[in-house]
VEXVOMAR-776107 format. One record per residue: residue in one letter; x, y, z of N, C-alpha, C in turn; residue number from 1. Coordinates in steps of 0.1 Angstrom, whole numbers, m for minus. Example, Ala and Ser with C-alpha at 12.3 -4.5 7.8 and 13.67 -1.06 7.14 Angstrom:
code:A neast:132 nnorth:m57 nup:78 caeast:123 canorth:m45 caup:78 ceast:132 cnorth:m33 cup:78 pos:1
code:S neast:128 nnorth:m22 nup:71 caeast:137 canorth:m11 caup:71 ceast:129 cnorth:0 cup:79 pos:2
//
This chain:
code:M neast:8 nnorth:m12 nup:0 caeast:0 canorth:0 caup:0 ceast:9 cnorth:12 cup:0 pos:1
code:R neast:4 nnorth:23 nup:m5 caeast:11 canorth:35 caup:m7 ceast:16 cnorth:41 cup:7 pos:2
code:I neast:7 nnorth:40 nup:17 caeast:11 canorth:46 caup:30 ceast:22 cnorth:38 cup:36 pos:3
code:D neast:22 nnorth:25 nup:34 caeast:33 canorth:17 caup:39 ceast:47 cnorth:20 cup:32 pos:4
code:D neast:46 nnorth:22 nup:19 caeast:58 canorth:26 caup:12 ceast:63 cnorth:39 cup:16 pos:5
code:L neast:54 nnorth:49 nup:19 caeast:58 canorth:62 caup:23 ceast:65 cnorth:61 cup:37 pos:6
code:R neast:59 nnorth:53 nup:46 caeast:64 canorth:52 caup:60 ceast:78 cnorth:45 cup:60 pos:7
code:A neast:79 nnorth:35 nup:51 caeast:92 canorth:28 caup:50 ceast:103 cnorth:38 cup:44 pos:8
code:G neast:99 nnorth:46 nup:35 caeast:108 canorth:56 caup:29 ceast:112 cnorth:67 cup:40 pos:9
code:L neast:102 nnorth:70 nup:48 caeast:105 canorth:80 caup:58 ceast:115 cnorth:74 cup:69 pos:10
code:D neast:113 nnorth:62 nup:72 caeast:122 canorth:55 caup:82 ceast:136 cnorth:55 cup:76 pos:11
code:E neast:137 nnorth:52 nup:63 caeast:150 canorth:51 caup:57 ceast:157 cnorth:65 cup:56 pos:12
code:A neast:149 nnorth:75 nup:53 caeast:154 canorth:89 caup:52 ceast:159 cnorth:94 cup:65 pos:13
code:E neast:151 nnorth:90 nup:76 caeast:155 canorth:95 caup:89 ceast:168 cnorth:87 cup:94 pos:14
code:R neast:169 nnorth:74 nup:90 caeast:181 canorth:67 caup:94 ceast:194 cnorth:73 cup:87 pos:15
code:F neast:192 nnorth:77 nup:75 caeast:204 canorth:82 caup:67 ceast:206 cnorth:98 cup:69 pos:16
code:G neast:197 nnorth:103 nup:77 caeast:198 canorth:118 caup:80 ceast:194 cnorth:127 cup:68 pos:17
code:D neast:186 nnorth:122 nup:59 caeast:182 canorth:129 caup:47 ceast:170 cnorth:138 cup:51 pos:18
code:L neast:173 nnorth:150 nup:56 caeast:162 canorth:158 caup:62 ceast:152 cnorth:163 cup:51 pos:19
code:G neast:157 nnorth:166 nup:39 caeast:149 canorth:171 caup:28 ceast:139 cnorth:160 cup:24 pos:20
code:R neast:144 nnorth:148 nup:22 caeast:135 canorth:137 caup:18 ceast:125 cnorth:134 cup:29 pos:21
code:A neast:130 nnorth:134 nup:41 caeast:121 canorth:131 caup:52 ceast:110 cnorth:141 cup:53 pos:22
code:A neast:113 nnorth:154 nup:52 caeast:102 canorth:164 caup:52 ceast:92 cnorth:162 cup:41 pos:23
code:H neast:98 nnorth:159 nup:29 caeast:89 canorth:157 caup:17 ceast:79 cnorth:145 cup:20 pos:24
code:L neast:85 nnorth:134 nup:25 caeast:77 canorth:122 caup:28 ceast:66 cnorth:125 cup:39 pos:25
code:R neast:70 nnorth:132 nup:49 caeast:61 canorth:135 caup:60 ceast:49 cnorth:143 cup:54 pos:26
code:A neast:52 nnorth:153 nup:46 caeast:42 canorth:161 caup:40 ceast:32 cnorth:152 cup:31 pos:27
code:E neast:38 nnorth:143 nup:24 caeast:30 canorth:134 caup:15 ceast:21 cnorth:125 cup:24 pos:28
code:I neast:27 nnorth:120 nup:35 caeast:19 canorth:112 caup:44 ceast:7 cnorth:120 cup:50 pos:29
code:D neast:10 nnorth:132 nup:54 caeast:0 canorth:141 caup:60 ceast:m11 cnorth:143 cup:50 pos:30
code:Q neast:m7 nnorth:146 nup:37 caeast:m17 canorth:149 caup:27 ceast:m26 cnorth:136 cup:24 pos:31
code:L neast:m20 nnorth:125 nup:23 caeast:m27 canorth:113 caup:21 ceast:m37 cnorth:110 cup:33 pos:32
code:M neast:m32 nnorth:112 nup:45 caeast:m41 canorth:109 caup:57 ceast:m53 cnorth:119 cup:57 pos:33
code:T neast:m50 nnorth:132 nup:53 caeast:m61 canorth:142 caup:52 ceast:m71 cnorth:138 cup:42 pos:34
code:E neast:m67 nnorth:133 nup:30 caeast:m76 canorth:129 caup:20 ceast:m84 cnorth:117 cup:24 pos:35
code:L neast:m78 nnorth:107 nup:30 caeast:m85 canorth:95 caup:35 ceast:m95 cnorth:99 cup:46 pos:36
code:S neast:m92 nnorth:108 nup:55 caeast:m101 canorth:112 caup:65 ceast:m113 cnorth:119 cup:59 pos:37
code:A neast:m111 nnorth:128 nup:50 caeast:m122 canorth:135 caup:43 ceast:m131 cnorth:125 cup:36 pos:38
code:R neast:m125 nnorth:116 nup:29 caeast:m133 canorth:107 caup:21 ceast:m142 cnorth:98 cup:30 pos:39
code:F neast:m137 nnorth:93 nup:41 caeast:m145 canorth:85 caup:50 ceast:m154 cnorth:93 cup:58 pos:40
code:R neast:m151 nnorth:105 nup:62 caeast:m160 canorth:114 caup:69 ceast:m172 cnorth:117 cup:60 pos:41
code:S neast:m170 nnorth:120 nup:48 caeast:m181 canorth:123 caup:39 ceast:m191 cnorth:111 cup:37 pos:42
code:R neast:m186 nnorth:99 nup:37 caeast:m194 canorth:87 caup:36 ceast:m204 cnorth:86 cup:47 pos:43
code:S neast:m200 nnorth:90 nup:59 caeast:m210 canorth:89 caup:70 ceast:m221 cnorth:100 cup:69 pos:44
code:R neast:m217 nnorth:111 nup:63 caeast:m227 canorth:122 caup:61 ceast:m237 cnorth:119 cup:50 pos:45
code:T neast:m234 nnorth:111 nup:41 caeast:m243 canorth:108 caup:30 ceast:m254 cnorth:98 cup:33 pos:46
code:R neast:m254 nnorth:92 nup:45 caeast:m264 canorth:83 caup:48 ceast:m278 cnorth:89 cup:48 pos:47
code:G neast:m279 nnorth:100 nup:54 caeast:m292 canorth:107 caup:54 ceast:m302 cnorth:102 cup:64 pos:48
code:P neast:m313 nnorth:109 nup:65 caeast:m323 canorth:106 caup:76 ceast:m330 cnorth:93 cup:73 pos:49
code:A neast:m332 nnorth:88 nup:61 caeast:m338 canorth:76 caup:58 ceast:m330 cnorth:64 cup:63 pos:50
code:E neast:m317 nnorth:64 nup:61 caeast:m308 canorth:54 caup:66 ceast:m307 cnorth:54 cup:81 pos:51
code:T neast:m307 nnorth:66 nup:87 caeast:m306 canorth:67 caup:101 ceast:m319 cnorth:61 cup:107 pos:52
code:A neast:m330 nnorth:64 nup:101 caeast:m343 canorth:59 caup:107 ceast:m344 cnorth:44 cup:105 pos:53
code:R neast:m339 nnorth:38 nup:94 caeast:m339 canorth:24 caup:91 ceast:m331 cnorth:17 cup:102 pos:54
code:K neast:m319 nnorth:22 nup:104 caeast:m310 canorth:16 caup:114 ceast:m317 cnorth:17 cup:128 pos:55
code:A neast:m323 nnorth:28 nup:132 caeast:m330 canorth:29 caup:145 ceast:m341 cnorth:19 cup:146 pos:56
code:V neast:m349 nnorth:17 nup:136 caeast:m360 canorth:8 caup:136 ceast:m355 cnorth:m7 cup:137 pos:57
code:T neast:m345 nnorth:m10 nup:130 caeast:m339 canorth:m23 caup:130 ceast:m333 cnorth:m26 cup:144 pos:58
code:K neast:m327 nnorth:m16 nup:150 caeast:m321 canorth:m18 caup:164 ceast:m332 cnorth:m20 cup:174 pos:59
code:A neast:m343 nnorth:m12 nup:173 caeast:m354 canorth:m13 caup:182 ceast:m361 cnorth:m27 cup:181 pos:60
code:L neast:m363 nnorth:m31 nup:169 caeast:m370 canorth:m45 caup:167 ceast:m361 cnorth:m56 cup:172 pos:61
code:R neast:m348 nnorth:m55 nup:170 caeast:m339 canorth:m66 caup:175 ceast:m339 cnorth:m66 cup:190 pos:62
code:T neast:m339 nnorth:m54 nup:196 caeast:m339 canorth:m53 caup:211 ceast:m352 cnorth:m59 cup:216 pos:63
code:Q neast:m363 nnorth:m55 nup:211 caeast:m376 canorth:m60 caup:216 ceast:m378 cnorth:m75 cup:214 pos:64
code:I neast:m373 nnorth:m80 nup:202 caeast:m374 canorth:m95 caup:200 ceast:m365 cnorth:m102 cup:209 pos:65
code:G neast:m353 nnorth:m96 nup:212 caeast:m344 canorth:m102 caup:222 ceast:m351 cnorth:m103 cup:236 pos:66
code:K neast:m358 nnorth:m93 nup:240 caeast:m365 canorth:m93 caup:253 ceast:m376 cnorth:m103 cup:253 pos:67
code:L neast:m383 nnorth:m105 nup:241 caeast:m393 canorth:m115 caup:240 ceast:m387 cnorth:m129 cup:241 pos:68
code:L neast:m376 nnorth:m131 nup:236 caeast:m369 canorth:m144 caup:237 ceast:m367 cnorth:m148 cup:251 pos:69
code:A neast:m365 nnorth:m138 nup:260 caeast:m363 canorth:m141 caup:274 ceast:m376 cnorth:m143 cup:281 pos:70
code:S neast:m386 nnorth:m135 nup:278 caeast:m398 canorth:m135 caup:286 ceast:m409 cnorth:m144 cup:280 pos:71
code:H neast:m409 nnorth:m146 nup:267 caeast:m419 canorth:m155 caup:260 ceast:m411 cnorth:m162 cup:249 pos:72
code:P neast:m404 nnorth:m172 nup:252 caeast:m395 canorth:m179 caup:242 ceast:m402 cnorth:m183 cup:229 pos:73
code:V neast:m414 nnorth:m188 nup:230 caeast:m421 canorth:m193 caup:218 ceast:m424 cnorth:m181 cup:208 pos:74
code:L neast:m429 nnorth:m171 nup:214 caeast:m432 canorth:m159 caup:205 ceast:m419 cnorth:m152 cup:200 pos:75
code:G neast:m409 nnorth:m152 nup:209 caeast:m397 canorth:m146 caup:205 ceast:m390 cnorth:m153 cup:194 pos:76
code:R neast:m390 nnorth:m166 nup:194 caeast:m384 canorth:m174 caup:183 ceast:m392 cnorth:m172 cup:171 pos:77
code:H neast:m406 nnorth:m172 nup:172 caeast:m414 canorth:m170 caup:160 ceast:m411 cnorth:m157 cup:153 pos:78
code:L neast:m410 nnorth:m146 nup:161 caeast:m407 canorth:m133 caup:155 ceast:m393 cnorth:m132 cup:150 pos:79
code:H neast:m384 nnorth:m139 nup:157 caeast:m370 canorth:m139 caup:152 ceast:m369 cnorth:m145 cup:138 pos:80
code:H neast:m377 nnorth:m155 nup:136 caeast:m376 canorth:m161 caup:122 ceast:m386 cnorth:m155 cup:112 pos:81
code:A neast:m396 nnorth:m148 nup:117 caeast:m407 canorth:m143 caup:108 ceast:m405 cnorth:m128 cup:104 pos:82
code:V neast:m397 nnorth:m121 nup:111 caeast:m395 canorth:m107 caup:108 ceast:m382 cnorth:m105 cup:101 pos:83
code:R neast:m383 nnorth:m100 nup:89 caeast:m371 canorth:m97 caup:81 ceast:m368 cnorth:m82 cup:81 pos:84
code:M neast:m355 nnorth:m79 nup:83 caeast:m352 canorth:m65 caup:84 ceast:m342 cnorth:m62 cup:73 pos:85
code:G neast:m343 nnorth:m50 nup:67 caeast:m334 canorth:m46 caup:57 ceast:m339 cnorth:m32 cup:52 pos:86
code:T neast:m340 nnorth:m30 nup:39 caeast:m345 canorth:m17 caup:34 ceast:m359 cnorth:m15 cup:40 pos:87
code:V neast:m367 nnorth:m25 nup:40 caeast:m380 canorth:m25 caup:46 ceast:m381 cnorth:m36 cup:56 pos:88
code:C neast:m389 nnorth:m35 nup:66 caeast:m392 canorth:m46 caup:76 ceast:m404 cnorth:m53 cup:72 pos:89
code:V neast:m404 nnorth:m66 nup:72 caeast:m415 canorth:m75 caup:67 ceast:m417 cnorth:m86 cup:77 pos:90
code:Y neast:m430 nnorth:m87 nup:81 caeast:m434 canorth:m99 caup:88 ceast:m439 cnorth:m109 cup:78 pos:91
code:A neast:m431 nnorth:m120 nup:77 caeast:m434 canorth:m131 caup:68 ceast:m432 cnorth:m144 cup:74 pos:92
code:P neast:m441 nnorth:m149 nup:81 caeast:m439 canorth:m163 caup:87 ceast:m438 cnorth:m173 cup:77 pos:93
code:S neast:m430 nnorth:m184 nup:79 caeast:m429 canorth:m194 caup:69 ceast:m441 cnorth:m203 cup:69 pos:94
code:N neast:m448 nnorth:m204 nup:80 caeast:m460 canorth:m213 caup:80 ceast:m472 cnorth:m204 cup:84 pos:95
code:R neast:m484 nnorth:m208 nup:79 caeast:m496 canorth:m201 caup:82 ceast:m498 cnorth:m201 cup:97 pos:96
code:I neast:m502 nnorth:m190 nup:103 caeast:m505 canorth:m189 caup:118 ceast:m520 cnorth:m187 cup:120 pos:97
code:D neast:m526 nnorth:m196 nup:128 caeast:m540 canorth:m194 caup:132 ceast:m539 cnorth:m188 cup:146 pos:98
code:W neast:m542 nnorth:m175 nup:147 caeast:m542 canorth:m168 caup:160 ceast:m555 cnorth:m171 cup:167 pos:99
code:D neast:m554 nnorth:m172 nup:180 caeast:m566 canorth:m173 caup:189 ceast:m571 cnorth:m159 cup:191 pos:100
code:T neast:m584 nnorth:m158 nup:189 caeast:m590 canorth:m144 caup:191 ceast:m598 cnorth:m144 cup:204 pos:101
//
């Protein structure tokens, strides 16, 4: 990787006392790290409110189904297998359920 090559070059330049090359390599490493930081920071900002809401709903459903697994294992297992989470959340049991009314 480029960053590894730059760091190896910097170590070598420092060992040989090549101050000009070391300064140049430090500047290049700093520039590369700044670019990488900016690129990954912008990725988190592009998620938007829909993705944030989807993640919050998924987390809430997983938490509640987990609690049901502890307090009502049969229902918790059923929901664990029947609720699909992703872009949309879907209740889709594999077998027909006859609910008592």
